[in-house]
C-alpha angles and dihedrals in degrees: 000000000000125000093267111023133058130227095271093055092048093053091045088057088045090059088056092046093049089050091052088050090060098261126140103243095173110150096013095110089055090047089051092049090050090052093061112177096327104126095202091054091042091055089049087058091047094047089051089051095051089049094060120106127206114272121254091252093059099117098196132094108213116166120170099205115098097235091045092052091049092051089058099046127099128246114289146155103271093189127024125218117235138180103194125133124226095270090053092049092047091051089052093052092050087047094054093049093044091047094048091051095047094048093047091048091052093052099037100085089048094057089107131116097257092055099038101041103017128241140208089036090299126117118243095257092057089052090050089051091050093049090053091045093049088055095049090245105111125155098048107253100143144020120309117284115239092218133046141165087233089073091074102024097049101018092246125151134179124229093275095168094062113020116039090113089061095053117111095245092053110026112127100143143003104282123212116287135156088243089063097037090059092051089054091048090053090053093048093048091055091044092054104033108018106200094333104096139098140184092291088061091049091056091047093049092051095050091048096051110021130063119217087253092062094059127076142190110335093009092052095051092044091048089051093044090050092052089051092049096047092047090071096047137048121273090263124089110264119233090241098048091122087067092060099048098091095049090049093054097036111037112108086340112123088162094073093116094044128111100270100100093043091061094050100062106080099088089053093046091053090056090050098044114164090015110092095172092055092042091054091047093052089048089049090054091052098039096047089068091069109008145055135197113344092011087064093039092058090054093050094043091052097043090050091052093049095048089048092048091068088067107018122064100183108098095203090053092047089056092047089053091051091052090051090068097056131060111285091220102052132110095251094052088052093048092048091050091053092047092051088050093051092047092050091051096044126069102172114083094217092047091051099049087048095053091047091050094051090046098053107022092110089077122081110266091251097043117127097236104054094041094048087048091054090049090052093048090047091052094051091045092049093058083205097310110134101208090046092050101050094040091053094047092049095042090058093072129214109091094008100174093044094050092045090049094048096048091041089053093050095047092040091057093043095048101033126227094277091061096047116108110263089218089071101035106040095063088062093063093209089284133126132182116199106164088236121116111268093014099069094107116000135147115264087221091057088052089052092048091052091049090050091051090050090049092052092047096048092046093057 
């Protein structure tokens, strides 16, 4: 079980997951209903689900092992050539951290059901528009208002319990958020281990720095599974640890292709700036702790894009480089290609997010594929403009803070801190709170300096 859901709910989500993986799940809803609340019968249904294999008509090739992924990827530039001096690099690192923080803060108050899933017969993006209109703040040109006439008129409500310090009338720092905590953890991993780490080290790092209340969906289940696994062995990594990975990331984890791994990669990508292949590999090591297939690919795709953005300014090219690190014949690659096509054919921002919503609304709001597709579309639509990029990513709905953070990170790395609009960066006051020892609070510029030092050390 997870900390919120019971076994029935997990198995219901597992049915959806198995269907998306190409398996025939006919009759499983009926079997689930027949099992009622009998745990033994429910586990029989679960075991039958896990034994399914994709049908012969499933057209995708989706391995989870690194070498198998690389064998299926298209050609691409594995390392990019740069001619920047130290001050230019440092400006890029500060831009990446600032951009991620600003994009995350914009989307954080909107991480509520009505904006992520939609409500009242309206898609999430329309509710976001209504909220800003109700506050007299449309189009989006600043952080999310804490109050809006849409609250009473349309029964909309922001995520008050977790995000008031990110609202435009109160923001004065980057408040704690899982999107920021994982960026910090990526930095800590590279500072401690350099390139010598694997999924065991990821589990140990999480258990050392994160409480169970700070992890969600796939991360929560993998966190719990890791605790179960390590309770039967000593505190040292067993020689056969690689044989345990798939159980740890899959057992009672129907969220293994959701967005969690995708939001964890920035700290690794910063350390591998200009090296998209290395960035994708580091993302794979982290993602494989909790995710499979497209959940891993989303992490590799975004990590490669972020690393490329330090050197490359063309957003279309950045996306192409990201795609060159994942299997060319996977669901995510197909979805990204469609999103890019939609964005290239659509000039209006509202029309764009409406088309993206319709194209990918069959996914769960925090699935990897729809959110990665929205990020790609936002990048194309931005043309490299920071404000246009983060506002489009957040306006699209679904996982608003995650998408704002990812697009902000990419454009921040590409543009550098000096080129970012002061309207978005000044309210953060160069301050970040991560709820991690040593990073609560810390200067965002200090995080950037440490990431730059890791980058230089790894590049030697």
